[in-house]
N, C-alpha and C positions, 0 to 999 in steps of 0.2 A: 496441565497439558502434557501429553506424552513427549518424551525427550526426542523421539524421531521427527517430530514436527517443529522443532526449534530451529530457526534459521541461524546459520553460523554467522558470527560477527565478522566484520571486515578484517579485524586482527587475526581471527582464526583462519580466515582464507589466506591471508598473507603469510602466516607462520607455518602452515601445514604443507610440507614438501610433497605429500602424497596426492594433493588435490591437483587435478588438471582442469583445463577449461571445460572439458566434457563433464566431469563430476560436479563442477560448480553449476553448469547449466542444468544438470539433472536436479541438483538441490533446489535451485531457484524454480525450476519447473514444478517440483513437488509442492512448493509453497504456493505457486500460482494456481495449481490445481486445488489447493486447500482454500485459497482466498477468493477465487472466482465465485463459488456459491455464496460466500458471505456478502460479497458486493451485490449479487443477484437478490439475495434476501433483503438487503438494505434498500435496494431500488423498489422492491415490492412494498416495503413498509413506508417508503417516501416517494410516491409516484411523481411528485413535482420535479424530481431530478431529470426525468426524461430518459431517453434511450442511452445505452452505453456507447461510447466511442472507443473502439479498440478494446484491448485487453488490459488487465491489471498490470501495472509496471512497478518493478522493485527499484527503489532509489538507493543511492550509496549510503544513506543513513539508516537503512533498514525499514523504511516506510513503504507501504504499498499504496499506490495511487491509482484510482479509477476515474477516468474522465466520463462525464455524462453530458448530455446536451445542455443542461441548465445548471450544472454544479460539478464540483470536483470532490470526490470522497477520499478520505485518508484513513488508513488503519495500519496496525502492526501485525506481523505474523502471529497467527493464533487468535486474532481478534474475532469476537462474535459480531453479528450484524449490529447488535446494540452498542458495540464499542467502536463503531466506524462513525466518523464525523465528516460532515460536508461543509463546504464553503460555496456560496453562490453570489451572483450579482456583482455589484460594485465592490463589495467586500472581498470577493474572490480576486478581482483585479488588483486591489490594494495589497492583499495578502501575498500574491505572487510578486508584486513589486518589492516587497520586503524579503524575498527569497523563499517564500513558501515554507515547507517543513524544514528546509535547510537553513532558513534565516533565524534571526534572533527570537522570533515569536514561537518557533517550534511547531509541533503538531497542534491542530485545533483540539480542544477538549470539551466543547459543548456543541 
């Protein structure tokens, strides 16, 4: 993956005095622009997830989350559509109760 598409870590954001909220917003915006088509492709490959609800959101642990009508999809910056995983139904509710990707279970892998 090209270096320019690598999302900065939280540590890099905290340690870089040259970063402003505007430059951080631009960096996150760049990744959202990159991730949105990946989530769109994922939805085309998995139509049961339903329509998107809002846009892709970046979490503090570097995970991208996209809500759909019937599922929640998770991916990391640079993820291809095949590397995005979804959770749905009662398992999604239970996964969220354990903290979702920030909890001890981490990101879904299958």
